[in-house]
C-alpha positions in Angstrom: 0.0 0.0 0.0 1.3 3.5 -0.9 2.0 5.8 2.0 -0.4 8.8 2.3 1.1 12.2 1.5 2.7 13.6 4.6 3.3 10.2 6.1 7.1 10.1 6.3 7.8 7.1 8.6 9.5 3.9 7.6 10.3 0.5 9.1 13.5 0.7 11.2 13.1 4.4 12.0 13.6 5.7 15.6 10.5 7.6 16.7 8.6 8.8 19.7 5.1 7.5 20.5 2.4 9.0 22.7 -0.6 7.5 24.5 -4.0 8.8 25.6 -4.0 6.3 28.4 -4.8 7.9 31.8 -1.6 8.8 33.6 0.5 8.9 30.4 -1.1 11.9 28.6 1.6 14.4 27.5 4.3 11.7 27.6 6.5 10.6 24.6 8.0 7.2 24.6 11.2 6.4 22.6 10.7 3.5 20.3 11.6 1.9 16.9 9.2 1.1 14.1 9.1 -2.6 13.4 6.3 -2.7 10.9 3.6 -0.5 9.4 0.0 -1.5 8.3 -1.7 1.6 6.9 -4.8 -0.5 5.9 -5.5 -1.2 9.6 -4.1 2.1 10.9 -1.5 0.3 12.9 2.2 0.6 13.6 4.3 -2.0 15.3 6.6 -0.4 17.9 9.5 -1.7 20.1 9.9 0.5 23.2 13.5 1.4 24.2 13.2 2.4 27.8 10.8 -0.4 28.8 12.5 -3.7 28.0 9.7 -5.6 29.7 7.2 -4.2 27.2 6.6 -6.5 24.3 6.7 -5.3 20.7 3.1 -4.2 20.1 0.8 -2.8 17.5 -0.5 0.7 18.2 -2.8 3.0 16.3 -1.1 5.5 13.9 -3.9 8.0 14.2 -6.3 8.2 17.2 -9.1 10.5 18.4 -8.3 11.9 21.9 -10.7 10.6 24.5 -12.1 14.0 25.1 -13.0 14.3 21.4 -14.9 11.1 20.9 -18.3 12.7 21.3 -17.5 15.7 19.1 -17.2 15.8 15.3 -15.0 18.8 15.5 -12.0 17.0 17.1 -9.7 15.4 14.5 -7.6 12.3 14.9 -4.0 12.9 16.1 -0.8 11.3 14.8 0.4 9.1 17.6 4.1 9.0 16.5 6.6 11.7 15.7 10.2 11.7 14.5 12.8 11.2 17.3 13.8 14.5 18.9 17.3 15.4 17.7 20.4 15.1 20.0 20.7 18.1 22.3 23.9 19.8 23.4 24.7 22.7 25.6 26.8 25.2 23.7 29.8 24.8 26.0 29.6 21.0 26.0 29.1 20.4 22.2 31.5 17.9 20.7 33.6 18.6 17.6 31.2 19.3 14.8 32.9 16.8 12.5 32.0 14.0 15.0 28.2 14.7 14.7 26.6 12.8 11.8 23.0 13.8 12.3 20.8 16.9 13.0 21.3 18.2 16.5 20.0 21.1 18.7 22.5 23.4 20.4 21.3 25.7 23.1 23.0 28.3 25.3 21.7 26.7 28.5 19.6 29.6 29.6 15.9 29.2 30.1 13.2 31.8 30.6 9.8 31.7 32.2 7.3 30.5 29.6 9.8 28.3 27.6 8.3 25.0 26.5 10.6 22.1 27.4 10.8 18.4 27.3 11.3 16.9 30.7 12.8 13.4 30.9 11.9 11.5 34.0 11.2 7.8 34.7 12.3 6.9 31.1 9.7 9.1 29.3 9.6 12.7 28.0 6.9 15.0 29.4 5.8 18.2 27.7 6.3 21.0 30.2 6.6 24.8 30.6 9.1 26.7 32.7 7.3 28.5 35.5 10.3 29.8 37.5 14.0 30.0 37.0 15.7 28.9 40.2 19.4 29.1 39.1 21.6 28.9 36.0 21.0 25.1 35.9 17.7 24.6 37.7 14.1 25.6 36.8 10.7 24.9 38.1 8.3 23.4 35.5 4.7 22.5 35.2 3.5 19.7 33.0 1.5 20.9 30.0 -2.2 21.5 30.2 -4.2 18.4 29.0 -7.9 17.9 28.6 -9.2 15.1 30.8 -12.8 14.1 31.4 -13.9 17.1 29.3 -11.9 19.7 31.4 -8.4 21.1 31.0 -6.0 20.2 33.9 -2.4 20.8 34.6 -0.3 17.7 35.3 
């Protein structure tokens, strides 16, 4: 089956996958694509940070739980390309040793910055709410709709 326009994923690619499962909303899991079945809207993923998780088939596109009763809510893509390697400006290796796209930042954050927070083997979407020091910030997990209402996590 031919891939739909805009669908740029392929078997073997490293990606991140999200879930609408309660307690995991706003989390991105690192994984590798093992197989793709567009006809059934399924993608087979192997999770990197959870070795006890078996390789499983997940939905490629899914309607969020808060949108199942509304025709205005569209399906969301449940995978995204792997986030590029990130380096602090003063800790970046020699540019000739980097073979892929990377992000370099100067290490300073401001209130309101959106960040990815890695904890417990997953990435949470968050926002900086207070800068505590040069290398420490206070964050709040991103606002997510749950049971028809928006909540901070």
